[in-house]
FIKE-798456 format. One record per atom (N, C-alpha, C, O): atom name; z, y, x; residue number from 1. Coordinates in steps of 0.02 Angstrom, whole numbers. Each point is the difference from the previous one (the first is absolute). Layout:
N
REC atom      w      v      u   n
REC   CA      Z      Y      X NUM
...
# end
This chain:
138
REC atom      w      v      u   n
REC    N   -262  -1699   1146   1
REC   CA      7     64    -39   1
REC    C     23    -16    -72   1
REC    O     37     39    -30   1
REC    N    -59    -94      3   2
REC   CA     15    -16    -71   2
REC    C     78     -7    -12   2
REC    O     25     18    -54   2
REC    N     10    -44    103   3
REC   CA     70    -10     -4   3
REC    C     37     68      1   3
REC    O     58      4    -21   3
REC    N    -91     49     44   4
REC   CA     32     64      2   4
REC    C    -15     45    -64   4
REC    O     33     51    -11   4
REC    N    -82    -72    -29   5
REC   CA    -18     40    -57   5
REC    C     55     14    -47   5
REC    O      7     57    -22   5
REC    N     35   -107      4   6
REC   CA     56     17    -48   6
REC    C     50     50     33   6
REC    O     26     44    -35   6
REC    N    -13    -48     98   7
REC   CA     42     47     35   7
REC    C    -31     70      0   7
REC    O     34     49    -15   7
REC    N   -100    -46     33   8
REC   CA    -32     64     -2   8
REC    C     -3     34    -69   8
REC    O      5     62     -4   8
REC    N    -13    -99    -46   9
REC   CA     -4     24    -69   9
REC    C     69     27    -18   9
REC    O      6     54    -31   9
REC    N     47    -91     49  10
REC   CA     69     21    -13  10
REC    C     13     65     35  10
REC    O     28     46    -31  10
REC    N    -46    -39     91  11
REC   CA      9     64     37  11
REC    C    -37     59    -33  11
REC    O     28     55     -8  11
REC    N    -90    -66    -12  12
REC   CA    -38     48    -37  12
REC    C     34     22    -61  12
REC    O      5     60    -13  12
REC    N     20   -109    -27  13
REC   CA     32     17    -64  13
REC    C     66     38     13  13
REC    O     17     46    -37  13
REC    N     20    -65     88  14
REC   CA     60     36     16  14
REC    C    -13     71     19  14
REC    O     37     46    -21  14
REC    N    -91    -36     62  15
REC   CA    -18     66     21  15
REC    C    -23     45    -57  15
REC    O     13     60      0  15
REC    N    -48    -92    -49  16
REC   CA    -20     36    -61  16
REC    C     58     17    -45  16
REC    O     -5     48    -38  16
REC    N     56    -82     40  17
REC   CA     58      4    -46  17
REC    C     40     67     10  17
REC    O     33     23    -46  17
REC    N    -37      6    107  18
REC   CA     42     57     13  18
REC    C    -16     59    -47  18
REC    O     45     26    -32  18
REC    N   -107     -4     28  19
REC   CA    -16     55    -46  19
REC    C     12    -18    -72  19
REC    O     20     42    -40  19
REC    N    -33   -106     23  20
REC   CA     12    -22    -68  20
REC    C     74      3    -17  20
REC    O     18     26    -52  20
REC    N     24    -51     97  21
REC   CA     69      3    -15  21
REC    C     28     70     -2  21
REC    O     45     14    -40  21
REC    N    -69     30     81  22
REC   CA     20     70    -10  22
REC    C    -15     30    -66  22
REC    O     40     36    -30  22
REC    N   -102    -54      5  23
REC   CA    -16     25    -65  23
REC    C     40    -33    -54  23
REC    O     19     32    -49  23
REC    N     -3   -101     57  24
REC   CA     36    -34    -46  24
REC    C     74     26     -8  24
REC    O     30     -7    -52  24
REC    N     -4     37    107  25
REC   CA     69     26      0  25
REC    C      6     57    -48  25
REC    O     54     13    -26  25
REC    N   -109     22     12  26
REC   CA      2     57    -48  26
REC    C    -20    -23    -69  26
REC    O    -35    -50     -5  26
REC    N     53     82    -45  27
REC   CA    -27    -11    -65  27
REC    C    -67     37     -2  27
REC    O    -14     42     42  27
REC    N    -29    -59    -91  28
REC   CA    -64     33     -8  28
REC    C      9     75     -9  28
REC    O    -38     38     29  28
REC    N     89    -15    -70  29
REC   CA     16     67    -10  29
REC    C     19     34     63  29
REC    O    -21     57     11  29
REC    N     60    -87     28  30
REC   CA     25     30     66  30
REC    C    -60     10     44  30
REC    O    -10     54     28  30
REC    N    -32   -110    -19  31
REC   CA    -58      4     42  31
REC    C    -50     52    -24  31
REC    O    -29     34     42  31
REC    N     17    -26   -105  32
REC   CA    -44     49    -24  32
REC    C     25     72     13  32
REC    O    -39     44     18  32
REC    N    108    -33    -26  33
REC   CA     24     63     16  33
REC    C     -2     18     72  33
REC    O    -12     57     18  33
REC    N     25   -109     24  34
REC   CA     -5     13     73  34
REC    C    -71     13     23  34
REC    O    -12     46     39  34
REC    N    -35    -87    -62  35
REC   CA    -69     10     15  35
REC    C    -26     71    -24  35
REC    O    -36     36     35  35
REC    N     56    -22    -95  36
REC   CA    -19     67    -25  36
REC    C     31     55     46  36
REC    O    -35     48     15  36
REC    N     95    -53      6  37
REC   CA     32     48     42  37
REC    C    -37      9     64  37
REC    O    -13     55     25  37
REC    N     -3   -117      2  38
REC   CA    -33     -2     66  38
REC    C    -76     26      0  38
REC    O    -23     28     50  38
REC    N    -11    -39   -106  39
REC   CA    -73      6      1  39
REC    C    -24     56    -49  39
REC    O    -55     26      9  39
REC    N     95     -7    -58  40
REC   CA    -25     44    -50  40
REC    C     38     67     -6  40
REC    O    -28     53    -15  40
REC    N     91    -58     25  41
REC   CA     47     61    -10  41
REC    C    -20     57     39  41
REC    O     10     56    -24  41
REC    N    -37    -63     83  42
REC   CA    -15     59     43  42
REC    C    -45     50    -37  42
REC    O      8     60      5  42
REC    N    -54    -88    -42  43
REC   CA    -46     44    -39  43
REC    C     23      7    -74  43
REC    O      3     56    -27  43
REC    N     14   -114     -4  44
REC   CA     14      2    -73  44
REC    C     72     18    -15  44
REC    O     16     16    -57  44
REC    N     32    -19    108  45
REC   CA     68     18    -14  45
REC    C     37    -64    -23  45
REC    O    -31    -47    -26  45
REC    N     97     45     37  46
REC   CA     41    -57    -16  46
REC    C     -4    -13    -76  46
REC    O     -3    -58    -20  46
REC    N      2    111    -23  47
REC   CA     -2     -4    -69  47
REC    C    -69     -6    -31  47
REC    O     -8     -8    -60  47
REC    N    -41     13    105  48
REC   CA    -70     -6    -25  48
REC    C    -28     63    -26  48
REC    O    -54     -2    -29  48
REC    N     86     61     37  49
REC   CA    -23     62    -28  49
REC    C    -55     36     41  49
REC    O    -24     53    -20  49
REC    N      4    -84     76  50
REC   CA    -52     35     40  50
REC    C     27     51     46  50
REC    O    -36     44     23  50
REC    N    103    -48     -9  51
REC   CA     34     49     38  51
REC    C     28    -26     68  51
REC    O     51     24     25  51
REC    N    -84    -71      2  52
REC   CA     23    -28     65  52
REC    C     -4     53     57  52
REC    O    -32     52     -8  52
REC    N     62    -66     62  53
REC   CA      2     44     56  53
REC    C    -68     21     29  53
REC    O     -6     53     30  53
REC    N    -46    -97    -39  54
REC   CA    -69     18     24  54
REC    C    -39     33    -49  54
REC    O    -57     19     16  54
REC    N     79     -9    -79  55
REC   CA    -39     26    -55  55
REC    C    -32     67     17  55
REC    O    -59     12    -17  55
REC    N     97     34     50  56
REC   CA    -27     65     15  56
REC    C    -56     -3     53  56
REC    O    -35     50      8  56
REC    N     25   -103     27  57
REC   CA    -51     -8     50  57
REC    C    -73    -11    -33  57
REC    O    -52     10     32  57
REC    N     54    -30    -96  58
REC   CA    -63    -13    -32  58
REC    C    -29     61    -38  58
REC    O     36     42    -26  58
REC    N   -102    -38     25  59
REC   CA    -34     56    -36  59
REC    C     13     -5    -73  59
REC    O     18     48    -34  59
REC    N    -29   -110      9  60
REC   CA     12     -9    -74  60
REC    C     73    -25    -12  60
REC    O     32    -29     44  60
REC    N     -7     41   -103  61
REC   CA     68    -24    -16  61
REC    C      0    -75     -3  61
REC    O    -47    -31    -25  61
REC    N    102      1     51  62
REC   CA      8    -72     -6  62
REC    C     17    -15    -71  62
REC    O     44     32    -30  62
REC    N    -78    -82      2  63
REC   CA     14    -15    -73  63
REC    C     69    -31    -12  63
REC    O     24    -39     41  63
REC    N      5     58    -95  64
REC   CA     63    -32    -21  64
REC    C    -19    -69    -25  64
REC    O    -51    -10    -34  64
REC    N     92    -37     53  65
REC   CA     -9    -71    -26  65
REC    C     41    -15    -63  65
REC    O     -4    -54    -29  65
REC    N     42    104     10  66
REC   CA     49    -10    -56  66
REC    C    -32     -1    -71  66
REC    O     31    -22    -49  66
REC    N    -91     46     46  67
REC   CA    -33      3    -68  67
REC    C    -57    -46    -11  67
REC    O    -42     10    -44  67
REC    N     40    -63     86  68
REC   CA    -55    -50     -8  68
REC    C      5    -37    -67  68
REC    O    -52    -10    -32  68
REC    N    108     -8     12  69
REC   CA      7    -33    -63  69
REC    C    -15     44    -58  69
REC    O    -33    -21    -48  69
REC    N     56     84     51  70
REC   CA     -9     45    -54  70
REC    C    -75     16     -8  70
REC    O    -23     12    -55  70
REC    N    -13    -12    109  71
REC   CA    -71     13     -1  71
REC    C    -39    -61    -23  71
REC    O    -60      5    -15  71
REC    N     93    -64     11  72
REC   CA    -34    -58    -20  72
REC    C     32    -31    -65  72
REC    O     14    -60     -5  72
REC    N     -3    106    -44  73
REC   CA     26    -16    -67  73
REC    C     67    -36      5  73
REC    O     15    -46    -38  73
REC    N     25     69     88  74
REC   CA     68    -30      5  74
REC    C      8    -65     36  74
REC    O     55    -26      8  74
REC    N   -112      1     15  75
REC   CA      4    -65     36  75
REC    C    -16     10     75  75
REC    O    -52     29     17  75
REC    N     96    -53     26  76
REC   CA    -11      8     70  76
REC    C    -62    -38     23  76
REC    O     -4    -60    -13  76
REC    N    -44     91     45  77
REC   CA    -62    -36     21  77
REC    C     10    -39     65  77
REC    O    -28     19     52  77
REC    N     64    -71    -54  78
REC   CA     18    -40     60  78
REC    C    -61    -20     39  78
REC    O     -3     11     60  78
REC    N    -44    -41    -93  79
REC   CA    -62    -25     36  79
REC    C    -36     57     31  79
REC    O    -24     -7     56  79
REC    N     18     64    -90  80
REC   CA    -35     54     32  80
REC    C     37     25     62  80
REC    O    -32     16     50  80
REC    N     97    -11    -53  81
REC   CA     38     19     60  81
REC    C    -10    -44     57  81
REC    O    -10     22     56  81
REC    N     12    -90    -70  82
REC   CA    -14    -47     54  82
REC    C    -69      9     31  82
REC    O    -10     -4     61  82
REC    N    -38     17   -107  83
REC   CA    -72      8     28  83
REC    C     -7     62     39  83
REC    O    -44      4     44  83
REC    N     86     47    -58  84
REC   CA     -2     58     41  84
REC    C     35     -9     68  84
REC    O    -22     26     51  84
REC    N     77    -64    -52  85
REC   CA     34    -17     59  85
REC    C    -44    -46     48  85
REC    O      2      9     61  85
REC    N    -40    -55    -89  86
REC   CA    -39    -46     42  86
REC    C    -69     25     14  86
REC    O    -39    -34     33  86
REC    N     22     94    -57  87
REC   CA    -63     32     16  87
REC    C    -58    -18    -48  87
REC    O    -55     26     10  87
REC    N     65    -70    -61  88
REC   CA    -54    -13    -44  88
REC    C    -19     60    -46  88
REC    O    -59      7    -20  88
REC    N    107     35      3  89
REC   CA    -14     57    -40  89
REC    C     17     62     42  89
REC    O     54      8     27  89
REC    N   -104     35    -24  90
REC   CA     10     66     38  90
REC    C     33     54    -48  90
REC    O    -16      4    -59  90
REC    N     59     33     87  91
REC   CA     32     51    -40  91
REC    C    -42     64      1  91
REC    O     -7     33     52  91
REC    N    -21    -15   -110  92
REC   CA    -41     60     -6  92
REC    C     43     62     13  92
REC    O     58      4    -21  92
REC    N    -87     42     56  93
REC   CA     37     65     11  93
REC    C     59     -9     46  93
REC    O     45     43     -2  93
REC    N    -42    -93     41  94
REC   CA     59    -11     45  94
REC    C     -2     48     56  94
REC    O     52     14     29  94
REC    N   -111     14    -10  95
REC   CA     -1     47     56  95
REC    C     -7    -37     68  95
REC    O      5     33     52  95
REC    N    -14    -94    -52  96
REC   CA     -4    -37     59  96
REC    C     20    -74    -13  96
REC    O     32    -14    -50  96
REC    N    -51    -31     94  97
REC   CA     19    -70    -14  97
REC    C     71    -14      2  97
REC    O     33     20     48  97
REC    N     -5    -53    -94  98
REC   CA     68    -25      0  98
REC    C      1    -65     45  98
REC    O    -48    -38      1  98
REC    N    101     27     34  99
REC   CA      1    -59     39  99
REC    C    -13    -62    -42  99
REC    O     27     -6    -56  99
REC    N    -66    -39     81 100
REC   CA    -10    -64    -34 100
REC    C     48    -47     29 100
REC    O     -5    -20     58 100
REC    N     55      2   -101 101
REC   CA     59    -35     24 101
REC    C    -17    -71     21 101
REC    O     32    -27     44 101
REC    N    -82     -4    -75 102
REC   CA    -20    -67     21 102
REC    C    -12      0     75 102
REC    O     25    -44     36 102
REC    N    -64     91    -11 103
REC   CA    -21      2     72 103
REC    C     63     16     42 103
REC    O      7    -28     54 103
REC    N     38     72    -76 104
REC   CA     58     18     38 104
REC    C     46    -59      7 104
REC    O     27    -13     54 104
REC    N    -17    -23   -109 105
REC   CA     45    -57     -2 105
REC    C    -30    -61     36 105
REC    O     36    -42     27 105
REC    N   -102     38    -29 106
REC   CA    -33    -54     38 106
REC    C     11      4     75 106
REC    O     15    -49     34 106
REC    N    -22    113     -9 107
REC   CA     12     11     74 107
REC    C     69    -15     19 107
REC    O     11    -22     57 107
REC    N     37     31    -99 108
REC   CA     69    -14     13 108
REC    C     15    -77     -5 108
REC    O     34    -29     43 108
REC    N    -58     -2    -94 109
REC   CA     19    -69    -18 109
REC    C    -40    -54     35 109
REC    O     28    -51     18 109
REC    N    -97     61     -7 110
REC   CA    -41    -53     22 110
REC    C     23    -27     68 110
REC    O     -5    -60     10 110
REC    N     30    100     40 111
REC   CA     20    -28     60 111
REC    C     63    -49    -10 111
REC    O     13    -46     40 111
REC    N     23     59    -93 112
REC   CA     65    -41    -11 112
REC    C    -18    -64    -39 112
REC    O     24    -54     19 112
REC    N    -64     58    -71 113
REC   CA    -10    -59    -42 113
REC    C    -69    -26     -4 113
REC    O    -12    -49    -35 113
REC    N    -35     80     72 114
REC   CA    -69    -26     -3 114
REC    C    -35     27    -62 114
REC    O     29     29    -46 114
REC    N    -90    -40     47 115
REC   CA    -44     31    -55 115
REC    C     12    -36    -67 115
REC    O    -12     32    -51 115
REC    N     32    -92     48 116
REC   CA      8    -35    -62 116
REC    C     66     25    -38 116
REC    O     -4     14    -60 116
REC    N     57     -9     92 117
REC   CA     60     26    -29 117
REC    C      1     75    -13 117
REC    O     36     24    -43 117
REC    N    -77     11     80 118
REC   CA     -1     75     -6 118
REC    C    -17     19    -67 118
REC    O     37     40    -30 118
REC    N    -93    -67      0 119
REC   CA    -24     24    -64 119
REC    C     53     -3    -54 119
REC    O      7     47    -39 119
REC    N     33   -102     35 120
REC   CA     50    -11    -49 120
REC    C     56     54      9 120
REC    O     25     28    -49 120
REC    N     -5    -15    112 121
REC   CA     51     50     15 121
REC    C    -27     69    -22 121
REC    O     35     38    -33 121
REC    N    -97    -22     52 122
REC   CA    -25     66    -21 122
REC    C      0      9    -73 122
REC    O     19     54    -22 122
REC    N    -39   -102    -18 123
REC   CA     -3      5    -69 123
REC    C     72      8    -29 123
REC    O     10     38    -47 123
REC    N     37    -74     76 124
REC   CA     70      7    -21 124
REC    C     24     72     11 124
REC    O     31     30    -44 124
REC    N    -46     -4    103 125
REC   CA     22     69     16 125
REC    C    -32     52    -47 125
REC    O     33     48    -21 125
REC    N    -92    -57      7 126
REC   CA    -37     53    -41 126
REC    C     28     -6    -71 126
REC    O     12     51    -32 126
REC    N      0   -113      7 127
REC   CA     31     -7    -67 127
REC    C     68     31     -1 127
REC    O     17     36    -48 127
REC    N     24    -47    100 128
REC   CA     67     31      3 128
REC    C     -2     79     -1 128
REC    O     41     33    -31 128
REC    N    -93     -7     68 129
REC   CA     -6     72     -1 129
REC    C    -19     23    -68 129
REC    O     31     46    -27 129
REC    N    -79    -76     -3 130
REC   CA    -24     18    -67 130
REC    C     54     -6    -52 130
REC    O      5     44    -43 130
REC    N     35    -96     45 131
REC   CA     54     -8    -49 131
REC    C     53     56     11 131
REC    O     29     25    -48 131
REC    N    -19     -6    111 132
REC   CA     44     54     15 132
REC    C    -23     67    -31 132
REC    O     40     37    -28 132
REC    N   -107    -22     35 133
REC   CA    -28     58    -31 133
REC    C      9     -2    -75 133
REC    O      9     52    -32 133
REC    N    -12   -109      4 134
REC   CA     15    -10    -73 134
REC    C     71     25    -18 134
REC    O     10     27    -54 134
REC    N     38    -36     99 135
REC   CA     69     22    -14 135
REC    C      4     74      4 135
REC    O     49     27    -26 135
REC    N    -94      9     55 136
REC   CA      5     75      6 136
REC    C    -28     36    -61 136
REC    O      2     61     -5 136
REC    N    -26   -100    -42 137
REC   CA    -34     34    -59 137
REC    C     51     36    -40 137
REC    O     57    -23     -7 137
REC    N    -78     86    -22 138
REC   CA     40     39    -41 138
REC    C    -23     -3    -72 138
REC    O     31     32    -43 138
# end
């Protein structure tokens, strides 16, 4: 078995490289925009105004994401946005739980890269989304 360990390790690393290579092919900005479009725009709208196609299905208005910096003395609250995305900070008055993206991404990534690589990829995705939301500020 010992003689096969390097071979098995190489196979594992090659298998884990697929999702990593796909993310590396995009810039962080492109990945953030794509992840936002796939996971956030249905409610918040592509421009972050809270006017996504599902907005009318909610009892409360979907909040605009474009004024986060203005509400924070002109500085975009990057860490706070990340903490909302990963579920550490609950959004008051949201009218229901927002998807916790750490859990959603974990279900997608863990079968491909295992639990150790998954956490790094999740953090990278949430950072990319948060940075994209920063570009939507008015």
